[in-house]
N, C-alpha and C positions, 0 to 999 in steps of 0.2 A: 551786629555781626551775627550771622548764623551759618551753620554748616548743613548742607543738604545731604541726607543719607538716602541714597537710591534703594529701591526695593521694598520700602516700608510704607508704601502708600496704602491707605485703606481701601478695601475692596467692598463694594456694597453686596448686602445679602439679598438673596432673592425673596420676595414677599410670599407668604402662604396665601393661596387664593381659594382652596377648596375647604369645606367644613366637614366632609365626611370622615369619620374615624375608622381606622384599620383595626385589626385584632389586638393591637398593642395599645396600651394606655399612653396618651399623650402624643401619639403619631397621626399625622393627617396626611392624605393624599393631596397633592397640589395639581397633578396633571396626569391625565390617562388618555390614550387615543382609542378610537373604536376599532377592535380587533377584526370586525366583520368587513371593514373597509380595505383590507389588504395591507394596511400601514402597521408597522410594528408599534406595539404599545410602549409608551414612554411614562415611566412612573417615578415620581419624585417624592420622597418622605422626609419631613422636617420634624425632628424631635423637639420637645420642649427645651431641652438642654441646648440644642442648636440655636433656637430662637433667643435664649437667654445669652448665649455666647455672642451672637450677632449684635445684640443690644449693648453688651459690654464692650465689644470691639469699636462700636460707634462712639461710646462714651470716652474710651481711651484715645480714640482718634481726634477727639475735640480738645484734649489736653495739649498744650504746646510742649514740644520736645525740649525746648530751652526756656528757663525762666529769665526772660530779658531783664526784668527789674533787678534780680539778683546779679546778673552779669554786670549790668551798668553800675550797681552799688559797689561791687568788688573792683571794677575799673576805676571808679572814683576814689576808692581808698588807695589803690595802687598809685595813682597820680598824686595823692596828697601825702603818700608815705605813711599812711596809717595801717596798711595791711602787713601784718607780721607773719613771716614765714619761719616755721620751726623745723630746720633740717632733721633733727632728731625724731620728730613726730612722723615726718614723711618716711624716713628710713625704717622706723618701727612698722609702719603700715605696709610698706612694700615687702618687709620680711614676713610679716603675718600673712599677707596675700600669697606669697610664694609657698608658704607652709601649707595653707589651705588648698592651693592648687595640686599639691603633691608632685611626685616625681615626674619628669618628662619621659614618656615611654621611648624606648630605644627604637630607632629605624631599622626596619627589617633589611637584611642585606639583599641586594639585587644581584641577579646571576648575570655576569658579564662574559659572554663566550665569543 
């Protein structure tokens, strides 16, 4: 069993194709148009940090969202009656979570005329 979360699909990063450096360290131009042709120049710069981020994004996208083996193991334990649920531990963690989240901001009053 798996749940699909929409909007979290990986987006491919554009490859860097040019090798000329600009005035900044680690930034390369990937496309420029000829200004004398009457077309506007399009210039895209990709920093080293952006390239590393794209690599990291691809690595994270390769990791499954759900550890199916763990889900199957827990389901098996539940079926066999071996999975112990501690209501006090659940309550403690819920309370800790609520404290960490802080107070809920008050809703601004809307003007109804």
